[in-house]
N, C-alpha and C positions, 0 to 999 in steps of 0.2 A: 336256713341252716338246720341240720338235724337237732332235735331236742337234746340228745345226749351231749352235743358239743357245747351246750350252755351250762354244763356241770359246774365250772368254776364260778360263774355268775350266780347260779342258784345257791351255791355254798356261801358266798358273801352275803347274799340277800337273807338266807336263813339265819345266819349268825346275827345280822343286824336286827331282824325282827325278834329273835330270841332275846337279845340284850334289851330291847325296848320292853318286851313283855315282862322280863324279870325286874326291870326298874319301875314298872307301872302296874303292878298287881294283875298281870296277865292281859292287860288291855293293849290293843293296837289302834293306831289312828283310824278314824272312820273312813278316811280317804283311801285306805288300802284294805279295809275289812273284807269286802267282797272278793277281792283278788286273793287274799290269804285263804278264804274259805275254798275258793276254786283250786288253788294250788294243793291244799290238803286233801281235797276230794271228799271229805266226810266232815259233817258238822254234828256236834252233840248239843242237844237242846233240852231245857225244861220248858214245857208248854202247858197251858191250862185252857180248858174249854169252860165257858161261863154259862151254866144252865140257868135260865130265868124261870122262876117258879111263880105261879099265880096264887090267888087267894085261897084256893082249895087244894093246893099241893100239886097241881098239874103243871106240866112243862108247857110254857108259853112259846119258848124258842131258845135261841142262844144269842148272847150278846157278843159282839165282835168289836175290836178296837180299830179305829181309823189310824193308819200310819201317817206320819208327818208328810207334808208336801215336799220336804227336802230329803225324804228317805232315798237311800241309794239303790234299793232294789224294786220296791213297789210303792211309789209315792201315792198317797191319798187312798190307798186300797184298804179293805178290812181284813183283819187277821185275828187269830187267837193270840192272847198274850203269851209271850215266850222270852226266854233269855238263853243266849249261847253260853255253854259252860266254858269258862276261861281256864287257861293253863294252871293257874295257882289257886283255883277255887276250892272251897270246901263245899259239901252238900248244903250247908246252911247259907253260904254266900250266894249260891245260885238260887236257892229257894227264896231268900230274902229279896233278891232283885225281882224275882217273878211276882211275889206277893205285892211288892211296892208298885209294880207296873199295873196291877189290877185295882188295889184297894187304897183309899185315902187313909192317912194315919188315924188310928183309933177305931177303925172298922174291924169287926171280927174277920179272921182270915182262915176259915176252914177249907182244907184242900184234901182230896182223896186221890191216891194214885190209882189209875184205872188201866194202865197198860203202856205199851210202847208202840210207836208208829215209825215206819220208814217211808220217806217221801223223796221224790226227785225235786231238787231245786236248781234245775239246769239254767233257768232264766233268772238272772240276778245274782246268783251265787256260784253257779257251775259246780254244785256239789250234791251229795246225797245226805239227807238229814236223818239221824236216828234221834228220836225224841222220847223222853219220859213224859207221859201225858197224865195230867191231873185234872180233876173236875172240881169246880166250886159251884155252889148253888147260891143264887142271889134272888131275894124276893123282888118282884116287879116294882113294888113301891120303894125299894132301896137303890134302884139303878143310879140315881143321882149321886150316890156316894162313891161310885167307881171313879178311878183316877184317869182323866183324859176324855177323849171323844169316842163314845160308844154308841152302837146301834143294835137293836134287837131284830134278829131275823127269825120269822116264825118258821115252823117245821115245813109247811107247804112250800114256802119260798126257798128254803134250803134244798128241798128235794129236786126242784127244777133248776137250781143254780142261780147265780146272780153275778153279773160281770164286774161288780165292785168288790167281790170277795176273791182273794188270791186262791187259785184253783186247788193247790194242795192243802190249804187251810180248810176249805170246804170239805174235802175228803176226810180230814181228821174229825170234823164235827159230825159228819154222817156216820163214821166209824164209832165215835163215842156214843151216839144215840142208838146204835143198833142193839137190839135185844140179844143177839147171838154173836157179838163181836169176839174175835180171837184175842188172846192175851197180847199177841204181837200182830199189829196190823201192817202188813206189807202193802202199802198203797201206791207203789210205783207203777 
């Protein structure tokens, strides 16, 4: 059937999803999250790269967080911490979720906005992602204080790529580490 013939069904679905979001602080069930991203075609995200700093102030690499084995898009793969901006979010709400994904309670949470990135997320979400990118710096000795399962990828390893890192997440880290990065990185 032609897509336009599904108009009435899409209208019912949109109203159901909207009602659920309004009743649940903008959240939608995990089971339909990826489909909703695909239907909208565009995802807005707050994302952070975690630069790991050595004893002499040098960059050791970047820490990336391992996704859950039950993740709907990229199970068990490494990514930059991020959170999708929800319909009813304030900027503080999205930023608080981002910092809690990275840091344990009580840890300093310095973040600096470094630009925007646009990436294709055609596999897993069927959408394009526009992300506000932040950078946080963590001393190598303090990595144990991060929240969750993290791994440090050194700069040489990042330059050649790693199959355990989600491809568009790797492109964001390389953009963030570039000495001549554009304010908006169109990484599609």
